[in-house]
N, C-alpha and C positions, 0 to 999 in steps of 0.2 A: 552657252553651256550653263545649265542650271545646277546649283549646289544647294543642299539643305543642311542645316545644322543637326548634329547628332545630339539628341537630348540624353543627358546622363541617366543611368538607371537609378531606381530608388530601392533602397533596402531598409527593412525595419526588423527590429528584434526586441523582444520584451525582456524584462529583467529575469535573470536566471541565477541560481545559486548552486555551487558545487562544494562538496566537502574536500578537505585536503587530500590529495592523491586520487581523487575521483575523476574518471574520464567520461566524456560525453561527446557525441557527434552533434555539432551545432546546426546541421542542415535542417533538422526538424524545428529549430527555433526561428529560422529566417523566413521572411516573406519578401520576395523581390518582384519588381515589375520593370518593364522597359517600354517606353512609348512607341518605339519602332518595332518592337517584338524581337529585338536581338537577344540571343542567348546570353545568360550570365555565365561567364567562363572563369572568372577569378574572384576570390574574396580576399580581403586583407584584414587581419586582426592584429592588434597591438596591445601591449599592457599599458594601461593608463593610470594605475595606482602605484602605491609604494608599500614596502614591507612584504614579508613572506606570506601573510595571509590576507592582505588587503588589496589584491590586484583587481583591476577592472579592465574589461575588453571593450 
């Protein structure tokens, strides 16, 4: 039985700025690739900053 390792996908995103209460769809900001050609089916975002107006994703 031959098994191969699954290479994790690579995602890249440039710096983006939004005003308070401004909405945006991040799909256009993202660039993704997968070495095996697997579809990217999930994205995970989290807040990495502190304060009401100083959040980072």
